[in-house]
C-alpha positions as CSV (number, residue, x, y, z in Angstrom):
1,M,22.4,-100.7,-122.9
2,S,24.0,-102.5,-120.0
3,A,27.3,-102.4,-121.9
4,V,27.3,-98.6,-121.8
5,N,28.0,-98.6,-118.0
6,E,30.5,-101.4,-118.1
7,E,34.0,-100.6,-117.0
8,E,36.9,-100.9,-119.5
9,C,40.3,-101.9,-118.1
10,L,43.1,-100.0,-119.7
11,Q,46.2,-102.2,-119.4
12,D,49.0,-103.8,-121.4
13,N,49.4,-101.9,-124.6
14,N,46.3,-99.8,-123.9
15,K,47.4,-98.2,-120.7
16,Y,46.4,-94.7,-119.6
17,W,49.0,-91.9,-120.1
18,C,49.1,-89.7,-117.0
19,D,49.9,-86.0,-117.7
20,H,51.2,-85.5,-114.1
21,C,53.6,-88.4,-113.7
22,F,54.3,-88.8,-117.4
23,H,53.9,-92.6,-117.3
24,H,51.6,-95.2,-118.7
25,N,49.4,-96.5,-115.8
26,E,46.7,-99.1,-115.6
27,A,43.2,-97.6,-115.2
28,R,39.5,-98.2,-115.6
29,R,37.3,-96.2,-117.8
30,S,33.5,-96.0,-117.7
31,V,30.6,-93.8,-118.7
32,H,27.9,-92.9,-116.2
33,F,24.7,-90.8,-116.5
34,S,23.6,-89.1,-113.3
35,Q,20.2,-88.2,-114.8
36,L,18.3,-89.4,-117.9
37,P,15.9,-87.4,-120.1
38,H,12.2,-88.1,-120.3
39,H,12.4,-89.2,-124.0
40,L,15.2,-91.3,-125.3
41,V,16.0,-91.7,-129.0
42,I,18.4,-94.5,-130.1
43,H,19.8,-94.4,-133.6
44,V,20.8,-98.0,-134.6
45,K,23.7,-98.2,-137.0
46,R,22.4,-100.9,-139.4
47,F,25.0,-100.6,-142.1
48,S,28.6,-101.5,-142.7
49,A,31.4,-100.7,-145.1
50,Y,34.4,-102.4,-146.6
51,H,37.6,-100.7,-145.7
52,R,39.1,-101.3,-149.2
53,N,36.5,-99.9,-151.6
54,M,34.2,-98.3,-148.9
55,N,31.2,-100.0,-150.3
56,T,28.3,-99.9,-147.9
57,F,25.8,-102.7,-147.4
58,K,22.8,-103.2,-145.1
59,C,23.0,-105.4,-142.0
60,T,20.1,-107.8,-142.4
61,E,20.5,-109.7,-139.1
62,A,17.4,-109.6,-137.0
63,M,17.6,-107.2,-134.1
64,P,14.5,-107.3,-131.9
65,A,14.1,-104.1,-129.8
66,P,12.9,-104.5,-126.2
67,L,9.5,-103.0,-125.4
68,I,10.7,-102.1,-121.9
69,L,14.2,-100.7,-121.2
70,P,15.3,-100.5,-117.6
71,C,16.8,-97.4,-116.2
72,F,20.6,-97.3,-116.7
73,C,21.5,-94.2,-114.8
74,R,24.4,-94.3,-112.3
75,G,22.1,-94.8,-109.3
76,C,20.4,-97.8,-110.8
77,Y,23.7,-99.2,-112.0
78,L,25.2,-99.0,-108.5
79,E,22.1,-100.5,-107.0
80,K,22.2,-103.5,-109.4
81,R,25.9,-104.1,-108.5
82,R,25.0,-104.0,-104.8
83,A,22.2,-106.4,-105.4
84,K,24.4,-108.9,-107.2
85,R,27.0,-108.7,-104.4
86,G,24.3,-109.1,-101.7
87,E,25.1,-105.8,-100.1
88,V,22.7,-103.8,-98.0
89,G,22.0,-100.1,-98.7
90,R,21.6,-97.2,-96.3
91,D,17.9,-97.8,-96.0
92,G,18.4,-101.4,-94.8
93,R,17.3,-103.0,-98.0
94,A,19.3,-105.2,-100.3
95,G,20.3,-103.3,-103.3
96,G,20.7,-99.8,-102.1
97,T,18.7,-96.7,-101.7
98,K,15.0,-96.3,-102.3
99,R,14.2,-95.3,-105.9
100,S,11.6,-92.6,-105.6
101,N,12.7,-90.3,-108.4
102,L,10.9,-90.3,-111.7
103,S,14.2,-90.6,-113.6
104,H,14.4,-94.2,-112.3
105,L,11.3,-95.3,-114.1
106,P,11.8,-97.7,-117.0
107,Y,11.6,-96.6,-120.6
108,Y,8.8,-97.9,-122.8
109,L,9.1,-98.3,-126.5
110,T,6.7,-95.7,-128.1
111,A,7.7,-95.6,-131.7
112,V,9.9,-97.4,-134.2
113,V,11.1,-96.4,-137.7
114,C,12.0,-99.4,-139.8
115,H,13.4,-100.0,-143.3
116,L,12.0,-102.6,-145.5
117,G,14.4,-103.6,-148.3
118,A,17.5,-105.6,-149.1
119,T,19.9,-102.6,-149.8
120,L,20.5,-99.1,-148.6
121,S,19.7,-97.5,-151.9
122,S,16.3,-99.2,-152.3
123,G,13.4,-100.1,-150.1
124,H,10.7,-98.5,-148.1
125,Y,10.3,-97.0,-144.6
126,L,7.6,-98.0,-142.1
127,S,6.8,-96.6,-138.7
128,F,5.1,-98.2,-135.7
129,V,3.6,-96.0,-133.0
130,R,2.3,-97.1,-129.7
131,L,-1.3,-96.1,-129.3
132,S,-2.5,-94.4,-126.2
133,A,-6.2,-94.5,-125.9
134,L,-6.3,-91.6,-123.4
135,Q,-4.3,-89.3,-125.6
136,S,-5.8,-90.2,-129.0
137,S,-9.4,-89.9,-128.0
138,K,-9.2,-86.3,-126.7
139,C,-10.8,-83.7,-128.9
140,P,-8.9,-80.4,-128.9
141,E,-12.1,-78.4,-129.6
142,Q,-13.8,-79.9,-126.5
143,Q,-10.7,-79.0,-124.4
144,Q,-10.9,-75.4,-125.7
145,Q,-14.6,-75.3,-124.8
146,Q,-13.9,-76.5,-121.3
147,Q,-11.2,-73.9,-120.8
148,Q,-13.5,-71.2,-122.0
149,Q,-16.2,-72.3,-119.6
150,Q,-13.8,-72.3,-116.7
151,Q,-12.7,-68.8,-117.6
152,Q,-16.3,-67.5,-117.7
153,Q,-17.0,-69.0,-114.4
154,Q,-14.0,-67.4,-112.8
155,Q,-15.0,-64.0,-114.3
156,Q,-18.5,-64.4,-112.9
157,Q,-17.2,-65.2,-109.5
158,Q,-14.9,-62.2,-109.5
159,Q,-17.8,-59.9,-110.5
160,Q,-19.9,-61.2,-107.7
161,Q,-17.1,-60.6,-105.2
162,Q,-16.7,-57.0,-106.4
163,Q,-20.4,-56.3,-106.1
164,Q,-20.5,-57.7,-102.6
165,Q,-17.6,-55.5,-101.6
166,Q,-19.3,-52.4,-103.1
167,Q,-22.5,-53.1,-101.2
168,Q,-20.6,-53.5,-97.9
169,Q,-18.8,-50.2,-98.4
170,Q,-22.1,-48.5,-99.2
171,Q,-23.7,-49.9,-96.0
172,Q,-20.8,-48.7,-93.9
173,Q,-21.1,-45.2,-95.3
174,Q,-24.9,-45.2,-94.7
175,Q,-25.7,-44.0,-98.1
176,P,-28.5,-45.2,-100.4
177,P,-27.0,-47.6,-102.8
178,P,-27.0,-46.6,-106.5
179,P,-29.0,-48.5,-109.0
180,H,-27.7,-52.1,-109.1
181,Q,-26.1,-52.8,-112.4
182,T,-25.1,-56.3,-113.3
183,S,-23.2,-57.4,-116.3
184,H,-25.0,-60.1,-118.0
185,S,-22.4,-62.5,-119.4
186,P,-23.5,-65.1,-121.8
187,P,-24.1,-68.4,-120.0
188,A,-21.6,-71.2,-120.7
189,S,-22.9,-73.4,-123.4
190,S,-23.3,-77.0,-122.5
191,T,-24.1,-78.2,-125.9
192,K,-21.8,-80.8,-127.4
193,V,-19.3,-79.6,-129.9
194,D,-19.3,-81.1,-133.4
195,C,-15.6,-81.9,-133.5
196,Q,-14.4,-81.8,-137.1
197,W,-11.0,-83.1,-136.0
198,M,-12.5,-86.3,-134.6
199,R,-14.4,-86.9,-137.8
200,C,-11.4,-86.3,-140.0
201,C,-8.0,-86.9,-138.4
202,G,-9.1,-88.3,-135.0
203,L,-8.7,-92.0,-134.2
204,Q,-12.2,-93.3,-133.6
205,L,-11.1,-96.3,-131.6
206,D,-14.5,-97.1,-130.3
207,H,-15.5,-98.0,-133.9
208,I,-12.3,-99.8,-134.8
209,R,-11.5,-101.9,-131.8
210,P,-14.7,-104.1,-131.7
211,L,-14.1,-105.2,-135.3
212,S,-10.9,-107.2,-135.3
213,V,-8.7,-106.2,-132.3
214,L,-8.5,-107.9,-128.9
215,N,-9.9,-111.2,-130.2
216,G,-12.9,-109.6,-131.7
217,H,-14.3,-108.0,-128.6
218,N,-13.6,-105.2,-126.2
219,D,-14.8,-105.4,-122.5
220,E,-13.7,-104.4,-119.1
221,E,-11.4,-107.4,-118.7
222,N,-9.4,-106.3,-121.8
223,S,-9.2,-102.6,-120.8
224,R,-5.5,-102.9,-120.0
225,E,-5.0,-104.4,-123.4
226,Q,-5.4,-100.9,-124.9
227,D,-1.8,-100.1,-124.0
228,K,-0.7,-103.0,-126.3
229,L,-2.1,-101.6,-129.4
230,W,0.1,-100.0,-132.1
231,L,-0.4,-98.1,-135.3
232,E,1.4,-99.4,-138.4
233,C,2.0,-96.4,-140.7
234,D,2.8,-97.2,-144.3
235,D,2.5,-93.9,-146.2
236,D,-1.3,-93.1,-146.2
237,K,-2.2,-96.7,-145.0
238,I,-2.6,-96.8,-141.2
239,K,-3.9,-99.9,-139.4
240,L,-4.1,-101.2,-135.9
241,V,-1.7,-104.0,-134.8
242,T,-0.8,-105.6,-131.5
243,S,2.5,-105.4,-129.7
244,Q,3.0,-109.1,-130.4
245,E,2.8,-108.4,-134.1
246,V,5.3,-105.6,-133.8
247,C,7.8,-107.8,-132.0
248,H,7.3,-110.6,-134.5
249,M,8.0,-108.2,-137.4
250,M,11.3,-107.0,-135.8
251,R,12.5,-110.5,-135.4
252,T,12.4,-111.0,-139.2
253,T,15.3,-110.1,-141.4
254,N,13.1,-108.1,-143.9
255,I,12.2,-105.2,-141.5
256,T,15.2,-103.5,-139.9
257,P,14.6,-101.0,-137.0
258,Y,16.7,-97.8,-137.4
259,L,15.2,-95.3,-134.9
260,L,13.9,-96.4,-131.5
261,F,11.9,-93.9,-129.4
262,Y,11.6,-94.6,-125.7
263,S,9.7,-92.6,-123.1
264,H,8.7,-92.6,-119.5
265,L,4.9,-93.4,-119.5
């Protein structure tokens, strides 16, 4: 991606034609991105064609994809150039301004779509997805129950406030208060929901990890290793793999990555 921001010199037979002076002039051309999106999808062109008969063939050279992609926006590009030259930015630091914007965060590889096969007309597709323990272990039914409980509590608080205001108004008017009527709302259920999603489609990582992942055990020391787990999706066969295994597979000539999904984590 560093080649995207590189400047191209237009000179010799490739000079720039100016519409104002009507002459060919030397110039520099470059592409810069002022702001980058939260998700980045890269489509890798892994095929080629002969110009004579236009026969296409697959590029089988190994192309390992980086797990971390640094930010390549214009601000970061200029900051790297200043750092190489040893210049000092406005904030007094070497390299330039302080990077506090979320857009300057690096990209992390979250999913890969690969092709397994020797030709374009045959083969099989595999996908690797980075596993996030915090996202995969959340039950949607439990989240809905928590939202309902919060709404019920808010309604009860509003009813109590309205009753207190009515009592204060009656005391000010020195009139006997009418019979007190309270709306009995059903109490929020604190029972645990039997989540069908977790039993069917949910990833029960607590039952899978201690078996074979993380050197056969899972403890507090390996808690950060959860971010290094991936899912290998082969049709209906899904298994856990590590990031090292994913990198090793992409270094081979059999599996070719075609789509790379990067995100700010």
